Phi, psi and omega in degrees: 000318179297320180296320179296320179298317180295321178297319180295320179296316179299321179297317179297315180300317182293338181274350184278158177298148179297135181103330178281324180302309181303322182292318178292320180299315180296321180297317178296318183291337181291346182306317182301310184293325179299313179297315182295311182292326175297314180300313183290315183297314180297321179296319180293315182298320186261007189303312183297315180293323180293325177297313180298313182296322181290315181297313178292327177296322177298316180297313184289335177289338179285331186300310178299328180292314179293326179295315181294332182293347179293336173081023180267003183295141181259125178280150175058053177300334181288353179256355181258122181279154177296327179298317179300315183291315181297317180296319180294320180292318181294327179284341184263325185240150180297319179211138179242127183269312178203168183226139179225135174255109183286158177295343178284349183093000176280143175253119185245138179231143172258119184236160179256125182277174178297335179272014178061032175251143179278133181232129176263125183223154170267136187230160169278117187290349180267319182257342185082359182298138178284126179265334180172157178277151175282113185278156176294140183296131180303144184299327181302317181288323178296315179298314181297323179296314180298320178291316184295324185275322189216002181057026183062021181249015178054233187297319179297318179296319179297323179296315180295321179297318177297319180295317180294324176298319178296317179297323179297320178298317180293319178300317180297319181291314178296325177295321178295320178298315179297320179296318179297319178295320181294319184277350179097025177125159182295330180289348182244023181302325184256021173286173186303138180263133180299140179281086179256192180295158193309309186298316181291315182300312184278345169297321179286311185298311183292328179295328177289322182288320192247012178301309183296311177301322181292318178297319178298315177302315183293311183294317178293327176296318177297316182297314181294326176292319178297325178295320180294332180265014178055037179270357181258161178301159182300130182256018181289136178280125179263106182280142176237134177285138182251148178292131184239137176286117183292342181266015180300142183289135176262138183250145180279332182238133183297338180290348179263349184287123185305315183302314184287331178290323186274342181270125180262164181294337179295336181266358187252139172255314183206148178226125171261123183279150175292155183285337183210183179273004179300128180303338180282351176266126188249157166282127174259113189240124174265109175273186182293324186242353182204170178239134183227154170247126190238132176295129187286345181258322184258338184079008179287140178275116184275317178223152180209145178207129179285143174292135177299156179303323180299320180295317180296318179293321179297319179296315179296319180298319180295318179295316181293326183282330185254338184078012183302125174089359182220108184296318183297314180294325177298319178295319178298317179296321178299312180294325179295321178294320176296320182295327177298318177297320179294320179299322180293317179295309184293324177297321178296315179297316181298320179294316179297317180295320181295318180291323180293316180288324187260014182295145181288144179270134178293111183280127178261350181239150175286143182302327183279000177257355189261141179272329181250126178243125177251121179250134188234136168236111188219127180267312182262353179102352182294309180299324179295322180296316177297317181297322181293321178295319178294320178301312180297322179295318178297321179299322181294335179275359178089011180277152174271116189232143176232128180244133179204173179279156178298329180298333185263017180306133180206195177280148178228109193300320185245014183293135174240340182225130173240126179241124182254125172248116181212144172262178175238140183245134174059228183274064177075017183272159178283157171298164183303318184275016177229005188293337183271344192301309186301325180283324185280329187305315184291346182268356185242131178250119179285145182286342183234163168285140188230135171273139182226155173220142180238131177242122180257137179246135179187196179220133178292350176289343185248153175291168178057043181302118177056029185297318181293323176298321177297317180298317180294317179300318178294320181294317179291322181297329182279347181281139186296321186271008182244134177239131181289120181277317176224150176298156177309132182242126182254137179241120182270126174055042173057034183289112184289332177297321177296320179297321178295326176296317176298321180301320179297316179296319181292320180298324179292334179281317184272344174088015176208155182272139180247116179284125180233127181284131178286146177289151177286134180250131179296129183289135180270143177273127182248147174265103186274141173225172180275138173234133178265137176283117182265321183204147173214123181277169172279170180289142173266194184294341180258015184060036178250144178219160177254142179228127180249128183235150178236122179294140182270358174219162184292128181208144182270127176201162178210168179300136183103339173290173182242142173260120179265121178245162184231086188289336182255174180291337180275193182267019176299129187246144171235140184240141180226137181291139188261139162250123177265117177238109191059237182253018183244160180257132175244127179244141172250121191229132173265125181277117177261147185303318182251014182280115183293321181290311183293323178291322177298314182290322180292336180279355181285148179249153177301133181099341177289159175239148177229157174269127179208176182218152175269127175252107183300133184232064193297332181291349180243025175277143179290127179284115186294338181271006179276117182281332181230125183222150176233129177251132180231127182206166169221154179055224183285356177296352179289342190310302184298331181288331175299321178289319183296313183289341177281333185261332186247114187248354185260342182275153173278117184235132172241126183243129176251134179220139178238133176216188182280316186209171177299328179296332179294332185276337188302329184295337183259354189297323183298320179289316183293318181295321178295319180292319182291330183291340183261002185205154177251352184262028177240123177243137180237126178243124181243146175228147180230126186281344183240006179221161175058235181285353180051061182251160169258167186298327179294334176293318178294323177299316180293324179297329180258039185298327178296319177296316179299312183296316180298317180298316180295315182293335176272015180065030177282175184251139172242124180243134182235130179218133181148217183280151178297322180300317177297317180302313180297320180294318180295317180295326175298320179294315180297323178299319178294319181296325184272001178299124180078003180291134185276330186288317182203139177276163179297320180300317179291321178297318183298331182266351186274171177283357178290335181255126177230127182231146174212082185241165190217000000 
């Protein structure tokens, strides 16, 4: 349905006069920025007041919790009659003035002491026993209430509090819209959240948890403020006299009066006792929905009046806003108030990071003097950061480079190369600083033929992965003066290793190497334990060796996890994929001439111990419920699969491996032969790039396309481990195999849990 709608929109756009389309297109694309800037601006304007409201809200949310902790709540109020309570109170105290049933479940009575002083006490409604005195409210809560309600500014303060509550509601709504766009639609609000930096990730997670409580706080705050300014309809109860039977029976004991016997405390809010036993003195009783005056001898209702709707809503608003009477809701409100403070902090951090990553570069060259043009579309600043590093690298090679946003696309007099770095926002939409490009592009004719490359940034956790990058690549490919230099390249979760692979491909096209600085990665803290060296093989023809280690203390790990080692005196870490065989770790390692990690490990002797740590790699764990699986690897990427096939004997597994020669495979034969001897449901396909048919592993995958297709259609798992270049080649082959497949498209397969990759 969405596709049909989009086709209809495109038809309407194509039918419009030239010049009108770009303006409408830009207007539609501006929606993202409007929501974002509204969200940010309102948060900044109200930040100080929101901090005050949140801090005082946290304090006030504690009050109902501490009140409930006194333990005076009465269970089963619906089973205690009003007659029982009134009789118990009259028998216990000389005089009772009024009775109140709090929303907390406490029963409070105002009684007159022998010294003619009024005393407020909590009582047992069945026996009349005093449970405790009503204490004066602590000054902290009183102070917090005054600040929370009016900032000690009386009417002006109440107005500001109401306004801030309204702004908070708008901020929450705009935030929800932005969250929906980020997640790919409202129906996917609770889909998987990308593992980004702490502030961004939990800004998303907490906003999903606390959106409703925050909106309730905001809306009830607005309502209660409007009530204080008399902006709501009159809430006065209009009592009506009722016809009473003069021959109604009078009872000597209140426990015999039908009205009081039938009315339970669950239906009562407050009771005003008559001043004397005179029949003309009535009980004034506030029930949940109405107020009545009741004859104390006959139980006849003399007057009655329903509470106005405004009163009922005001009462509900107060309970929802304060959490009064409900510990769970009070805790939720407390956490919601804390989350507001976190949203302000994380929003500030996100804005700074976005501005830092997306800051404009001071251009020292005119755009019409530059041969290389870098165009960027970036929402969070990640794509801009990659583009800036690429820009700096080109400058170091002496090239004339111009970097700008996609929105500012124009003619470039001497341009020969255009490189586009862009992310995708929400449901396949462009980032804010790229929303004009698609409409403007067709109106501009470049003076030269231009080679172009497009790099898309996104996450496979989200729908419409790199969709806007795909659209731009198609748009440029269709233009007469543009020639595709490299195929569209997608980068998942800002993986810099993937970017370096693209850099290698790009360098081979332009004929020179571009130095690009790697981003600094925050060092992870590892829990190191001792591992004993059990076995170490000699180097094979590919300078590869196997190392078997045994942990010296109990630790949880499985095949596919990573072993973090520390070859130097500092905290520099090297990671190797683990094969778990029984309770030992098997590593497959290629020894590099200058590799500090591989040389350190090769230098170990049997019986030595090293300090290392297990780095859980859960996204690459073998799914035990998968009946059909395919493993694809090259070189040392075979390691985790050696462990999986040794441990799992009931699943159907097909393993593809690529190396240089048969001699390259010999090092793994002992493990493979042992695994194969115990099962018939294991198939192994090997390819050698320098012997025989001189194939790569992706060639074998294509030859077994029927097996691949069958496994995918049966909801089987495909796991890939090895080099990034191999991964991209294999995925290209799988994409070809899935062309026209009815069960699942390649795009859907790529985003599903059926595909697991761990390449480097």
